[in-house]
C-alpha angles and dihedrals in degrees: 000000000000121000114262105244092211091051090050090050091052090056097037093119087063103043104030131061126199113255096230095044090047089053090053088054088056092051088049088058088053089052091050088063088059089056096047111108090201090066114086112262101247090044088056088055089050090055089055087054092048090050090053096046090047089053092048091056091043091057094043094050114019100029089040092055092046089050090053091047092051090056095046103035111006094172096056113116128206113244103243111045098014095236121152120228090256092052090049091051091052092051091045092052092049094048095044090054090055092049093048090058088055091045093052091049092048091050092050092050092048094048090049091053091044094052095095086061102033127354121215104217132193118219092238090062094060128093140162117012093355092057091046091050091050093049093048091047090051095047095046106031107027114020097061089057097051126095109200117192139187129217115228140121093298098035113059123206108278128233108265115214120234115270093354120140115241137177114231125193141178106226134195119193116244089216101050139075111289089227092060115109115264120246133220124257123195133189126183103230096181112144121209137107095000103047135004125259091217120052115195116207119227119259139073095282115077107242124161143186130201115237094232090057089053093048090049091050093052096039089120088068090054094052102037095163094054142068111229111227094179136354135188146159115252141174134196126217116204132204108265099179098123120178121209090199095059125106094287091069111103120179089213089060124080109253091231089058089049091055092047089055092046092051088055090047092051090065090063102043125125120295112249100175139022121196122199134188112251093257094067112118122229089247094053091048091048094049094046096048089046090058090047091047088231125145112243088235086079096055122101130190117209140174094204118087109276092227120042099190091110091085094092093061091046093047091056089059094048103041093108089062096082093178090069093064141055115273106271115258131171135197113271137214111272119242086225095061125072104205091202097056132071114265089224090057092048095047091049087062103038146354118260127213120195124194118205137241088014095057124051118263085221092085091067093039090053090058092049094045091049089051091051092056103030110109091211094058109099102177144012123196125183142167114223120196104157125005134176123267089246098033119192087189092061090045090055092049091050091049091049091053091048088051089060100258123139104251124183122184123184103206113195102218091185096065096133114253090357094075096105093045091051092046089054094049093046090057093049093048092046090052089054093053101265112143106237126202125176105211130247130328098242102020132068114219104228099159121120100220134152125178122188118188115202125185124196114174107315093336121102117194131186123216111192133188122193122179142182088228144312126095082155122099093202100050091041085077093052106034126063110232140155127221128189122204116191145159092209105145095213093051089047091050091052091048089051090053090051092053093044090052093047090050088056093046091252141107131235117262098198138012139187103219111357125073106222125187141247096031108021111025108064094043091051091048090053090049091053091048088050089053090055090047089060088056093056113188090003090060123101135190125181120182129178119185145124100258142008116201107127103117095202091057092040090054090048090053090050089051090050091050090052088056092053099259112154109235124187116187125188104192118170098192136003117022117173092184119083114214131216098032107150113247094014118040102008091120092053127088125189120201127183123194118198116172145111095330129043109247106230108148121109121213126177120195123183122180133350138263114350092357093056119126118188127190137175117207149176090226132095117199093258121127090240089058099040098041110016105038140058104244132166132211120186128202117236097228096172105086094214091053092045088051089051093053092046088048089055089050094049093046089055089055088055093058109118099169108055099017120108120192121213111235125209090262089063093250120128116226130182112267110260116242115227119236110281092008115140119233111264115192107181098207091055091044093051092051090049089053091047093055091047092050091047089056090050090049091051089055094042101046119054127179112256115262113261126218120239091254092051091052091051090048092051091051090062096047 
């Protein structure tokens, strides 16, 4: 029996969570890692930094879009908890304030514990030679490069750059009436090429200052004609939610040029948050936010540094202290890849599944490099969403084009915060002869899809790669992802249809093997849920992904739960469904794992035993993914590979160290360890398995024996 929509609506406070508040719960879980004494000390500090950078992006994108919505349509309600944009902003502001108190406390505790290794020092704590060193450093290295300014009738309020550290001051002229209103003073304290963010004091013990603290301390020297009534460090966050379909879009204008203009515009969008150091007075905050035309609801006072990007300089000084960091690990050779045999030969015999960061990214690069140089390869087609700054993938595509192959790259110029990087790469590839397309007007292309066409004689063969993410060598060592490489002709034919449609500014309407959003992924997912609903208590659904917000799919999962279907969800981040609510979601569990690596892979499992269908995908179950993006899910048709993916899923459910389980009140709590149960941390376990498999691979795969003449030839290479 289907769930009554009205009944669901009546209980929505119990079974739905707001998207933005659920995201804040995820960032709280990140912050919990900073408080965990079992995490190495510097890694705890890194989690504080991740929490802060996450929050920056949250304000720039999500809060920014809510702010815009409040101005355009203040009465509009989101479809799960019925909150307006204004109500959401109020709840966000309240929750963020609570989290910042925890963050400040965590930072203070970490820095106290870190002080035997490196001591974070405030200028006011220095005396004697240390104070003299600091003053001389300021006068010689910093002060000549600063441009302090005042705000009065002849000096308008300046434009403040997004996420840049400034010094703000309330000033009173030494030469004017004491009753005259104070004025604002502002100094850009951004470190960079001209002076360092971190200043290390002389001496054997590692002690350091932050440049903004030093500038704040010597602010009197920057405003010699004024008394300083109050001074603080502050930082503005601006809305970054640019829209390529807004009025700027002109069909007579190249889309790449449109995106370049929008990236420039982003830097000047409306402020949505202003952070102040704890010593800011109420008057200074009021005056500053008044100039920024920002409601004081969006102001936050903190004792922690407002910008945590100083960690890199500090890490360089502490790298010899191994106990402060995670035990070093590195990606390993996969047992599925023979490094001494052509990837085309191997894929003609079997499918290959790689798991990052545990397996080397090299396995995929080998396939692409072979394709670039193989005389029988006629074409290479790929969708690129995010790539590394120094991308070996792009280098291989350029070489392939220079070798005379037909190379097509769909470069998604709207990959948020990677737009400029992608614009640059698209130009370089185009110059080398790669055919560049940008995707579709209204749809982002988020799929991770590669199609290699190889012709030998009259035979044409497809080699296809589909991933859950990562065409980026750097993040492949930090994010967990899965990638399938296959020579399956039906999968290749579907991939060819996808590329043909994209080349014609369209999307596929039906497929044989692949699930492709926006037209034939969500509907097929709903069909498979419906199949499990017919099985009742014998039904099973297992889903691993980053976020779950699509209300249609959520309601289908609730319906399945009501029919007794067992549903296991592993959702790292946002989850708008609340599990364990009696009568609705009592057959659903939600687990979130936040640890050393960022969980990014997506696995879909429907049914058990011989009915089982297993997919990996680039798509989360968010409306933006299922309806407004081109996404691809691929079935794992090889039973051994499907077993491997399900094994990954089941091992994650065993985690009792980093796993948090969502309770029926919407709160995530650490999974309880049963009496006598050994700790099981899945990231450690997967690396252990990777090293064991690499040893097996070393024994299994041997380099081919070389003739005497080949050895001599290689010596002279």
